[in-house]
PQR file with spaces between the fields and no chain letter, atoms N, CA, C, O and H, PARSE charges and radii, in Angstrom:
ATOM       1  N    MET     1    -132.958   81.238  110.379 -0.4000 1.5000
ATOM       2  CA   MET     1    -132.737   82.211  111.861 -0.0000 2.0000
ATOM       3  C    MET     1    -131.744   81.593  112.614  0.5500 1.7000
ATOM       4  O    MET     1    -130.894   82.429  112.921 -0.5500 1.4000
ATOM       5  N    LYS     2    -131.446   80.289  113.116 -0.4000 1.5000
ATOM       6  CA   LYS     2    -130.570   79.420  113.724 -0.0000 2.0000
ATOM       7  C    LYS     2    -129.368   79.785  113.366  0.5500 1.7000
ATOM       8  O    LYS     2    -128.433   80.181  114.062 -0.5500 1.4000
ATOM       9  H    LYS     2    -132.136   79.610  112.866  0.4000 1.0000
ATOM      10  N    GLU     3    -129.466   79.598  112.023 -0.4000 1.5000
ATOM      11  CA   GLU     3    -127.928   79.580  111.238 -0.0000 2.0000
ATOM      12  C    GLU     3    -126.988   81.105  111.192  0.5500 1.7000
ATOM      13  O    GLU     3    -125.772   81.257  111.080 -0.5500 1.4000
ATOM      14  H    GLU     3    -130.225   79.277  111.458  0.4000 1.0000
ATOM      15  N    LYS     4    -128.123   82.149  111.330 -0.4000 1.5000
ATOM      16  CA   LYS     4    -127.743   83.465  111.177 -0.0000 2.0000
ATOM      17  C    LYS     4    -127.497   83.659  112.832  0.5500 1.7000
ATOM      18  O    LYS     4    -126.417   84.240  112.933 -0.5500 1.4000
ATOM      19  H    LYS     4    -129.111   82.025  111.421  0.4000 1.0000
ATOM      20  N    LEU     5    -127.738   83.551  113.410 -0.4000 1.5000
ATOM      21  CA   LEU     5    -127.714   83.691  114.561 -0.0000 2.0000
ATOM      22  C    LEU     5    -126.111   83.016  115.320  0.5500 1.7000
ATOM      23  O    LEU     5    -125.348   83.697  116.004 -0.5500 1.4000
ATOM      24  H    LEU     5    -128.616   83.079  113.328  0.4000 1.0000
ATOM      25  N    GLN     6    -125.917   81.584  114.977 -0.4000 1.5000
ATOM      26  CA   GLN     6    -124.465   80.660  114.835 -0.0000 2.0000
ATOM      27  C    GLN     6    -123.667   81.625  114.082  0.5500 1.7000
ATOM      28  O    GLN     6    -122.504   81.683  114.482 -0.5500 1.4000
ATOM      29  H    GLN     6    -126.538   81.032  114.421  0.4000 1.0000
ATOM      30  N    ASN     7    -123.925   82.325  113.201 -0.4000 1.5000
ATOM      31  CA   ASN     7    -122.895   82.799  112.555 -0.0000 2.0000
ATOM      32  C    ASN     7    -122.016   84.084  113.078  0.5500 1.7000
ATOM      33  O    ASN     7    -120.797   84.250  113.041 -0.5500 1.4000
ATOM      34  H    ASN     7    -124.869   82.279  112.875  0.4000 1.0000
ATOM      35  N    LEU     8    -123.214   85.061  113.654 -0.4000 1.5000
ATOM      36  CA   LEU     8    -123.076   86.046  114.679 -0.0000 2.0000
ATOM      37  C    LEU     8    -121.675   85.818  115.703  0.5500 1.7000
ATOM      38  O    LEU     8    -120.572   86.364  115.696 -0.5500 1.4000
ATOM      39  H    LEU     8    -124.205   84.926  113.685  0.4000 1.0000
ATOM      40  N    LEU     9    -122.326   84.660  116.644 -0.4000 1.5000
ATOM      41  CA   LEU     9    -121.424   83.859  117.435 -0.0000 2.0000
ATOM      42  C    LEU     9    -119.951   83.502  117.097  0.5500 1.7000
ATOM      43  O    LEU     9    -118.977   83.399  117.843 -0.5500 1.4000
ATOM      44  H    LEU     9    -123.223   84.217  116.649  0.4000 1.0000
ATOM      45  N    GLU    10    -120.077   83.336  115.698 -0.4000 1.5000
ATOM      46  CA   GLU    10    -118.397   83.039  115.301 -0.0000 2.0000
ATOM      47  C    GLU    10    -118.047   83.938  115.155  0.5500 1.7000
ATOM      48  O    GLU    10    -116.978   84.177  115.718 -0.5500 1.4000
ATOM      49  H    GLU    10    -120.868   83.419  115.092  0.4000 1.0000
ATOM      50  N    VAL    11    -118.700   85.086  114.289 -0.4000 1.5000
ATOM      51  CA   VAL    11    -117.976   86.750  114.327 -0.0000 2.0000
ATOM      52  C    VAL    11    -117.852   87.072  115.610  0.5500 1.7000
ATOM      53  O    VAL    11    -116.671   86.808  115.838 -0.5500 1.4000
ATOM      54  H    VAL    11    -119.568   84.892  113.832  0.4000 1.0000
ATOM      55  N    ARG    12    -118.265   87.427  116.473 -0.4000 1.5000
ATOM      56  CA   ARG    12    -117.868   87.541  117.876 -0.0000 2.0000
ATOM      57  C    ARG    12    -116.891   86.755  118.476  0.5500 1.7000
ATOM      58  O    ARG    12    -116.146   87.292  119.296 -0.5500 1.4000
ATOM      59  H    ARG    12    -119.224   87.641  116.288  0.4000 1.0000
ATOM      60  N    LYS    13    -116.795   85.860  118.274 -0.4000 1.5000
ATOM      61  CA   LYS    13    -115.802   84.870  118.771 -0.0000 2.0000
ATOM      62  C    LYS    13    -114.602   85.224  118.357  0.5500 1.7000
ATOM      63  O    LYS    13    -113.752   85.532  119.193 -0.5500 1.4000
ATOM      64  H    LYS    13    -117.400   85.424  117.608  0.4000 1.0000
ATOM      65  N    ILE    14    -114.266   85.248  116.746 -0.4000 1.5000
ATOM      66  CA   ILE    14    -113.216   86.047  116.066 -0.0000 2.0000
ATOM      67  C    ILE    14    -113.010   87.330  116.461  0.5500 1.7000
ATOM      68  O    ILE    14    -111.815   87.602  116.579 -0.5500 1.4000
ATOM      69  H    ILE    14    -114.956   84.998  116.067  0.4000 1.0000
ATOM      70  N    ILE    15    -113.838   88.290  116.727 -0.4000 1.5000
ATOM      71  CA   ILE    15    -113.590   89.876  116.937 -0.0000 2.0000
ATOM      72  C    ILE    15    -113.228   89.659  118.879  0.5500 1.7000
ATOM      73  O    ILE    15    -112.923   90.710  119.441 -0.5500 1.4000
ATOM      74  H    ILE    15    -114.808   88.069  116.630  0.4000 1.0000
ATOM      75  N    ALA    16    -113.263   88.680  119.559 -0.4000 1.5000
ATOM      76  CA   ALA    16    -112.934   88.926  120.918 -0.0000 2.0000
ATOM      77  C    ALA    16    -111.508   88.317  121.215  0.5500 1.7000
ATOM      78  O    ALA    16    -110.633   88.596  122.035 -0.5500 1.4000
ATOM      79  H    ALA    16    -113.511   87.826  119.101  0.4000 1.0000
ATOM      80  N    LEU    17    -111.647   87.219  120.053 -0.4000 1.5000
ATOM      81  CA   LEU    17    -109.873   86.803  119.795 -0.0000 2.0000
ATOM      82  C    LEU    17    -108.921   87.781  119.520  0.5500 1.7000
ATOM      83  O    LEU    17    -107.897   87.867  120.198 -0.5500 1.4000
ATOM      84  H    LEU    17    -112.358   86.992  119.387  0.4000 1.0000
ATOM      85  N    MET    18    -109.227   88.732  118.331 -0.4000 1.5000
ATOM      86  CA   MET    18    -108.113   89.197  117.525 -0.0000 2.0000
ATOM      87  C    MET    18    -108.146   90.779  118.456  0.5500 1.7000
ATOM      88  O    MET    18    -107.316   91.578  118.024 -0.5500 1.4000
ATOM      89  H    MET    18    -110.058   88.663  117.780  0.4000 1.0000
ATOM      90  N    VAL    19    -108.795   91.173  119.368 -0.4000 1.5000
ATOM      91  CA   VAL    19    -108.884   92.061  120.361 -0.0000 2.0000
ATOM      92  C    VAL    19    -107.887   91.581  121.206  0.5500 1.7000
ATOM      93  O    VAL    19    -106.803   92.106  121.458 -0.5500 1.4000
ATOM      94  H    VAL    19    -109.470   90.524  119.719  0.4000 1.0000
ATOM      95  N    THR    20    -108.253   90.757  121.532 -0.4000 1.5000
ATOM      96  CA   THR    20    -107.435   90.217  122.731 -0.0000 2.0000
ATOM      97  C    THR    20    -105.934   90.398  122.515  0.5500 1.7000
ATOM      98  O    THR    20    -105.187   91.250  122.997 -0.5500 1.4000
ATOM      99  H    THR    20    -109.134   90.331  121.327  0.4000 1.0000
ATOM     100  N    LEU    21    -105.681   89.432  121.707 -0.4000 1.5000
ATOM     101  CA   LEU    21    -104.014   89.029  120.721 -0.0000 2.0000
ATOM     102  C    LEU    21    -103.773   90.480  120.174  0.5500 1.7000
ATOM     103  O    LEU    21    -102.567   90.693  120.297 -0.5500 1.4000
ATOM     104  H    LEU    21    -106.288   88.741  121.315  0.4000 1.0000
ATOM     105  N    LEU    22    -104.559   91.854  119.479 -0.4000 1.5000
ATOM     106  CA   LEU    22    -103.867   92.816  119.926 -0.0000 2.0000
ATOM     107  C    LEU    22    -103.584   93.503  120.787  0.5500 1.7000
ATOM     108  O    LEU    22    -102.804   94.359  120.369 -0.5500 1.4000
ATOM     109  H    LEU    22    -105.539   91.681  119.379  0.4000 1.0000
ATOM     110  N    PHE    23    -103.878   93.658  122.228 -0.4000 1.5000
ATOM     111  CA   PHE    23    -103.697   94.035  123.300 -0.0000 2.0000
ATOM     112  C    PHE    23    -102.588   93.538  124.016  0.5500 1.7000
ATOM     113  O    PHE    23    -101.716   94.242  124.526 -0.5500 1.4000
ATOM     114  H    PHE    23    -104.511   92.963  122.567  0.4000 1.0000
ATOM     115  N    VAL    24    -102.643   92.328  124.040 -0.4000 1.5000
ATOM     116  CA   VAL    24    -101.178   91.121  124.179 -0.0000 2.0000
ATOM     117  C    VAL    24     -99.923   91.918  123.452  0.5500 1.7000
ATOM     118  O    VAL    24     -98.944   92.482  123.941 -0.5500 1.4000
ATOM     119  H    VAL    24    -103.352   91.756  123.625  0.4000 1.0000
ATOM     120  N    VAL    25    -100.377   91.723  122.010 -0.4000 1.5000
ATOM     121  CA   VAL    25     -98.781   92.364  121.326 -0.0000 2.0000
ATOM     122  C    VAL    25     -98.533   93.844  121.451  0.5500 1.7000
ATOM     123  O    VAL    25     -97.380   94.262  121.559 -0.5500 1.4000
ATOM     124  H    VAL    25    -101.172   91.264  121.613  0.4000 1.0000
ATOM     125  N    LEU    26     -99.467   94.570  121.441 -0.4000 1.5000
ATOM     126  CA   LEU    26     -99.168   95.758  122.364 -0.0000 2.0000
ATOM     127  C    LEU    26     -98.355   96.004  123.474  0.5500 1.7000
ATOM     128  O    LEU    26     -97.489   96.872  123.583 -0.5500 1.4000
ATOM     129  H    LEU    26    -100.403   94.230  121.353  0.4000 1.0000
ATOM     130  N    SER    27     -98.688   95.217  124.238 -0.4000 1.5000
ATOM     131  CA   SER    27     -98.071   95.051  125.668 -0.0000 2.0000
ATOM     132  C    SER    27     -97.038   94.529  125.651  0.5500 1.7000
ATOM     133  O    SER    27     -96.176   94.910  126.442 -0.5500 1.4000
ATOM     134  H    SER    27     -99.392   94.512  124.149  0.4000 1.0000
ATOM     135  N    LEU    28     -96.816   93.639  124.879 -0.4000 1.5000
ATOM     136  CA   LEU    28     -95.651   93.059  124.490 -0.0000 2.0000
ATOM     137  C    LEU    28     -94.515   93.907  124.170  0.5500 1.7000
ATOM     138  O    LEU    28     -93.480   93.888  124.835 -0.5500 1.4000
ATOM     139  H    LEU    28     -97.516   93.329  124.236  0.4000 1.0000
ATOM     140  N    MET    29     -94.718   94.726  123.055 -0.4000 1.5000
ATOM     141  CA   MET    29     -94.119   95.418  122.104 -0.0000 2.0000
ATOM     142  C    MET    29     -93.810   96.974  123.145  0.5500 1.7000
ATOM     143  O    MET    29     -93.057   97.887  122.807 -0.5500 1.4000
ATOM     144  H    MET    29     -95.559   94.741  122.515  0.4000 1.0000
ATOM     145  N    GLY    30     -94.525   96.920  124.281 -0.4000 1.5000
ATOM     146  CA   GLY    30     -94.347   98.438  125.543 -0.0000 2.0000
ATOM     147  C    GLY    30     -94.911   99.665  124.847  0.5500 1.7000
ATOM     148  O    GLY    30     -94.408  100.769  125.057 -0.5500 1.4000
ATOM     149  H    GLY    30     -95.137   96.178  124.555  0.4000 1.0000
ATOM     150  N    ALA    31     -95.800   99.526  124.137 -0.4000 1.5000
ATOM     151  CA   ALA    31     -97.146  100.929  123.548 -0.0000 2.0000
ATOM     152  C    ALA    31     -97.560  100.879  124.429  0.5500 1.7000
ATOM     153  O    ALA    31     -97.314  101.908  125.060 -0.5500 1.4000
ATOM     154  H    ALA    31     -96.208   98.629  123.966  0.4000 1.0000
ATOM     155  N    ILE    32     -98.221  100.105  125.036 -0.4000 1.5000
ATOM     156  CA   ILE    32     -99.178  100.275  126.183 -0.0000 2.0000
ATOM     157  C    ILE    32     -98.545   99.614  127.237  0.5500 1.7000
ATOM     158  O    ILE    32     -97.718   98.712  127.108 -0.5500 1.4000
ATOM     159  H    ILE    32     -98.421   99.269  124.524  0.4000 1.0000
ATOM     160  N    GLY    33     -99.035  100.179  128.482 -0.4000 1.5000
ATOM     161  CA   GLY    33     -98.932   99.467  129.492 -0.0000 2.0000
ATOM     162  C    GLY    33     -99.649   98.241  130.034  0.5500 1.7000
ATOM     163  O    GLY    33    -100.864   98.369  130.187 -0.5500 1.4000
ATOM     164  H    GLY    33     -99.707  100.912  128.587  0.4000 1.0000
ATOM     165  N    PRO    34     -99.166   97.217  130.311 -0.5600 1.5000
ATOM     166  CA   PRO    34     -99.819   95.768  130.821  0.2800 2.0000
ATOM     167  C    PRO    34    -101.018   96.079  131.668  0.5500 1.7000
ATOM     168  O    PRO    34    -101.945   95.270  131.698 -0.5500 1.4000
ATOM     169  N    GLU    35    -101.052   96.851  132.147 -0.4000 1.5000
ATOM     170  CA   GLU    35    -102.052   97.076  132.879 -0.0000 2.0000
ATOM     171  C    GLU    35    -103.486   97.525  132.544  0.5500 1.7000
ATOM     172  O    GLU    35    -104.548   97.309  133.128 -0.5500 1.4000
ATOM     173  H    GLU    35    -100.298   97.508  132.123  0.4000 1.0000
ATOM     174  N    LYS    36    -103.081   98.483  130.995 -0.4000 1.5000
ATOM     175  CA   LYS    36    -104.197   98.819  130.040 -0.0000 2.0000
ATOM     176  C    LYS    36    -104.562   97.551  129.749  0.5500 1.7000
ATOM     177  O    LYS    36    -105.686   97.150  130.055 -0.5500 1.4000
ATOM     178  H    LYS    36    -102.219   98.658  130.521  0.4000 1.0000
ATOM     179  N    ALA    37    -103.445   96.574  128.973 -0.4000 1.5000
ATOM     180  CA   ALA    37    -103.839   95.566  128.297 -0.0000 2.0000
ATOM     181  C    ALA    37    -104.887   94.608  129.082  0.5500 1.7000
ATOM     182  O    ALA    37    -105.755   93.905  128.565 -0.5500 1.4000
ATOM     183  H    ALA    37    -102.533   96.899  128.724  0.4000 1.0000
ATOM     184  N    PHE    38    -104.596   94.756  130.439 -0.4000 1.5000
ATOM     185  CA   PHE    38    -105.098   93.690  131.264 -0.0000 2.0000
ATOM     186  C    PHE    38    -106.797   93.893  131.486  0.5500 1.7000
ATOM     187  O    PHE    38    -107.691   93.047  131.455 -0.5500 1.4000
ATOM     188  H    PHE    38    -103.891   95.328  130.859  0.4000 1.0000
ATOM     189  N    GLU    39    -106.852   95.264  131.705 -0.4000 1.5000
ATOM     190  CA   GLU    39    -107.997   95.686  131.433 -0.0000 2.0000
ATOM     191  C    GLU    39    -108.859   95.393  130.560  0.5500 1.7000
ATOM     192  O    GLU    39    -109.836   94.664  130.735 -0.5500 1.4000
ATOM     193  H    GLU    39    -106.126   95.951  131.730  0.4000 1.0000
ATOM     194  N    VAL    40    -108.440   96.131  129.240 -0.4000 1.5000
ATOM     195  CA   VAL    40    -109.191   96.112  128.328 -0.0000 2.0000
ATOM     196  C    VAL    40    -109.606   94.322  128.004  0.5500 1.7000
ATOM     197  O    VAL    40    -110.741   93.900  127.784 -0.5500 1.4000
ATOM     198  H    VAL    40    -107.647   96.723  129.098  0.4000 1.0000
ATOM     199  N    VAL    41    -108.434   93.565  128.054 -0.4000 1.5000
ATOM     200  CA   VAL    41    -108.769   91.745  127.704 -0.0000 2.0000
ATOM     201  C    VAL    41    -109.822   91.657  128.986  0.5500 1.7000
ATOM     202  O    VAL    41    -110.286   90.552  128.708 -0.5500 1.4000
ATOM     203  H    VAL    41    -107.512   93.908  128.233  0.4000 1.0000
ATOM     204  N    LEU    42    -110.269   91.906  129.754 -0.4000 1.5000
ATOM     205  CA   LEU    42    -110.732   91.652  130.611 -0.0000 2.0000
ATOM     206  C    LEU    42    -112.075   92.236  130.523  0.5500 1.7000
ATOM     207  O    LEU    42    -112.845   91.793  131.376 -0.5500 1.4000
ATOM     208  H    LEU    42    -109.892   92.805  129.980  0.4000 1.0000
ATOM     209  N    MET    43    -112.497   92.988  129.834 -0.4000 1.5000
ATOM     210  CA   MET    43    -113.469   93.781  129.498 -0.0000 2.0000
ATOM     211  C    MET    43    -114.213   92.556  128.019  0.5500 1.7000
ATOM     212  O    MET    43    -115.229   91.862  127.973 -0.5500 1.4000
ATOM     213  H    MET    43    -111.872   93.348  129.141  0.4000 1.0000
ATOM     214  N    VAL    44    -113.258   92.770  127.181 -0.4000 1.5000
ATOM     215  CA   VAL    44    -113.845   91.672  126.275 -0.0000 2.0000
ATOM     216  C    VAL    44    -113.900   90.589  126.360  0.5500 1.7000
ATOM     217  O    VAL    44    -114.439   90.066  125.385 -0.5500 1.4000
ATOM     218  H    VAL    44    -112.433   93.334  127.218  0.4000 1.0000
ATOM     219  N    ILE    45    -113.370   89.500  127.606 -0.4000 1.5000
ATOM     220  CA   ILE    45    -113.543   88.711  127.746 -0.0000 2.0000
ATOM     221  C    ILE    45    -115.126   88.040  128.306  0.5500 1.7000
ATOM     222  O    ILE    45    -115.808   87.054  128.025 -0.5500 1.4000
ATOM     223  H    ILE    45    -112.932   89.925  128.398  0.4000 1.0000
ATOM     224  N    ALA    46    -115.251   89.528  129.506 -0.4000 1.5000
ATOM     225  CA   ALA    46    -116.276   89.888  130.540 -0.0000 2.0000
ATOM     226  C    ALA    46    -117.724   89.534  129.442  0.5500 1.7000
ATOM     227  O    ALA    46    -118.498   88.579  129.374 -0.5500 1.4000
ATOM     228  H    ALA    46    -114.697   90.329  129.734  0.4000 1.0000
ATOM     229  N    PHE    47    -117.594   90.838  128.676 -0.4000 1.5000
ATOM     230  CA   PHE    47    -118.769   90.509  127.514 -0.0000 2.0000
ATOM     231  C    PHE    47    -119.234   89.859  126.678  0.5500 1.7000
ATOM     232  O    PHE    47    -120.354   89.756  126.179 -0.5500 1.4000
ATOM     233  H    PHE    47    -116.965   91.614  128.731  0.4000 1.0000
ATOM     234  N    TYR    48    -117.821   89.179  126.470 -0.4000 1.5000
ATOM     235  CA   TYR    48    -118.245   87.921  125.217 -0.0000 2.0000
ATOM     236  C    TYR    48    -118.915   86.605  126.334  0.5500 1.7000
ATOM     237  O    TYR    48    -119.939   86.004  126.010 -0.5500 1.4000
ATOM     238  H    TYR    48    -116.911   89.263  126.876  0.4000 1.0000
ATOM     239  N    PHE    49    -118.381   86.382  127.276 -0.4000 1.5000
ATOM     240  CA   PHE    49    -118.769   85.175  127.996 -0.0000 2.0000
ATOM     241  C    PHE    49    -120.367   85.703  128.814  0.5500 1.7000
ATOM     242  O    PHE    49    -121.246   84.861  128.999 -0.5500 1.4000
ATOM     243  H    PHE    49    -117.549   86.870  127.539  0.4000 1.0000
ATOM     244  N    GLY    50    -120.531   86.958  129.179 -0.4000 1.5000
ATOM     245  CA   GLY    50    -121.729   87.621  129.477 -0.0000 2.0000
ATOM     246  C    GLY    50    -122.818   87.289  128.352  0.5500 1.7000
ATOM     247  O    GLY    50    -123.898   86.704  128.436 -0.5500 1.4000
ATOM     248  H    GLY    50    -119.816   87.641  129.028  0.4000 1.0000
ATOM     249  N    LYS    51    -122.364   87.685  127.613 -0.4000 1.5000
ATOM     250  CA   LYS    51    -123.413   87.643  125.791 -0.0000 2.0000
ATOM     251  C    LYS    51    -123.815   86.565  125.723  0.5500 1.7000
ATOM     252  O    LYS    51    -124.968   86.155  125.600 -0.5500 1.4000
ATOM     253  H    LYS    51    -121.486   88.160  127.545  0.4000 1.0000
ATOM     254  N    SER    52    -122.446   85.814  125.835 -0.4000 1.5000
ATOM     255  CA   SER    52    -122.858   84.204  125.234 -0.0000 2.0000
ATOM     256  C    SER    52    -124.002   83.407  126.342  0.5500 1.7000
ATOM     257  O    SER    52    -124.875   82.592  126.044 -0.5500 1.4000
ATOM     258  H    SER    52    -121.509   86.148  125.935  0.4000 1.0000
ATOM     259  N    THR    53    -123.686   83.904  127.557 -0.4000 1.5000
ATOM     260  CA   THR    53    -124.214   83.000  128.615 -0.0000 2.0000
ATOM     261  C    THR    53    -125.665   83.529  128.464  0.5500 1.7000
ATOM     262  O    THR    53    -126.630   82.768  128.530 -0.5500 1.4000
ATOM     263  H    THR    53    -122.977   84.566  127.798  0.4000 1.0000
ATOM     264  N    ALA    54    -125.787   84.965  128.245 -0.4000 1.5000
ATOM     265  CA   ALA    54    -127.506   85.287  127.899 -0.0000 2.0000
ATOM     266  C    ALA    54    -128.178   84.935  126.778  0.5500 1.7000
ATOM     267  O    ALA    54    -129.360   85.274  126.732 -0.5500 1.4000
ATOM     268  H    ALA    54    -125.003   85.583  128.191  0.4000 1.0000
ATOM     269  N    LEU    55    -127.711   84.327  125.842 -0.4000 1.5000
ATOM     270  CA   LEU    55    -128.203   83.875  124.735 -0.0000 2.0000
ATOM     271  C    LEU    55    -127.999   82.499  124.759  0.5500 1.7000
ATOM     272  O    LEU    55    -128.121   81.906  123.687 -0.5500 1.4000
ATOM     273  H    LEU    55    -126.751   84.051  125.880  0.4000 1.0000
ATOM     274  N    ASP    56    -127.625   81.673  126.068 -0.4000 1.5000
ATOM     275  CA   ASP    56    -127.469   80.361  125.621 -0.0000 2.0000
ATOM     276  C    ASP    56    -128.951   79.899  126.439  0.5500 1.7000
ATOM     277  O    ASP    56    -129.469   78.848  126.063 -0.5500 1.4000
ATOM     278  H    ASP    56    -127.526   82.154  126.939  0.4000 1.0000
ATOM     279  N    LYS    57    -129.720   80.803  127.714 -0.4000 1.5000
ATOM     280  CA   LYS    57    -130.736   80.883  128.872 -0.0000 2.0000
ATOM     281  C    LYS    57    -131.818   80.638  127.437  0.5500 1.7000
ATOM     282  O    LYS    57    -131.799   81.105  126.298 -0.5500 1.4000
ATOM     283  H    LYS    57    -129.300   81.657  128.020  0.4000 1.0000
ATOM     284  N    PRO    58    -132.707   79.693  128.135 -0.5600 1.5000
ATOM     285  CA   PRO    58    -133.783   79.438  127.290  0.2800 2.0000
ATOM     286  C    PRO    58    -134.941   80.174  127.663  0.5500 1.7000
ATOM     287  O    PRO    58    -135.103   80.128  128.883 -0.5500 1.4000
ATOM     288  N    GLN    59    -135.840   80.862  127.044 -0.4000 1.5000
ATOM     289  CA   GLN    59    -136.727   82.072  127.161 -0.0000 2.0000
ATOM     290  C    GLN    59    -137.832   81.397  127.593  0.5500 1.7000
ATOM     291  O    GLN    59    -138.872   82.008  127.837 -0.5500 1.4000
ATOM     292  H    GLN    59    -135.709   80.900  126.053  0.4000 1.0000
């Protein structure tokens, strides 16, 4: 069970990094505005850290 949870956390890390890099690249290419990229990256990072903090707390 613990191994499955650790694997899930690893997948979330990879997804968070990929989404962040995608929006940074799109912003640099001019496909989207920097404001929109900042908003999306901020949401992804906030969700990731909020979720990982909630999982770290003992029940």
